[in-house]
Phi, psi and omega in degrees: 000318180296325178296319180294323180291321180288331179283331183097156180261155173252118184244118179269125178239116178279126181237151174210195184287343185283151179290339179296321181289325177290326175294318179298319177297314179299317178299316179299315181294326182275336187241338185253313184276156180241140179306134178061026177277173178265013178294153175237128174265126176252112178272126183239127174241128178258112176284120181296149179294150177294143178293141179258125179247137176261149178290138180285344182263009177086007182271359185299324182281354183263012179082012178274127182266143181285330181248146177287166181294328178296319179293319179296319178295321178295318179296317180293321178298317178297316179300319178294320179295320177297314180300315180295322178296317178296316180296319180296316178299317180293318179296321177298320178297319178296317180297323181290328185279312184194169178269096183222150179290131181234130174242154179234148176221132172238120183236154177263139174136180178296134186304319181301312182292319181295314182295312180296319179296317180294319180299319180289314182298318183276345182063046184291155178273337183206146175240129180237131176206155181284171184261000184056034173078006179281127173279179182302314183291316181295322177295323182291320182285323186289000000 
């Protein structure tokens, strides 16, 4: 245990466009990390997969795409810009709170799978994420 403390912890924080994830990051920085510690914060953003649309005329199975390549490139460019904006906001928040090592990861896929996969792959000591505004009762019911 003493070896792990001297080495520092790796803390994975899942971030997205919502204020809940930024609150979770802020909470982590204020309550978990220590000023000038050897901890590392890994900021993770999961880019959601593009929606798949089928052709209404039955051509979807024939390799006919509903969107042109220009539209697909524009959509991907927008997704990348959103991801970079979220990461920049999160890194700025980390800089304001304390002097701590920050790494970033942007992955494609469903957030549940991306977060679990990254936590396992990186062997993190802690995972921090927001609640997406669900209160206790709504989380229990959902």
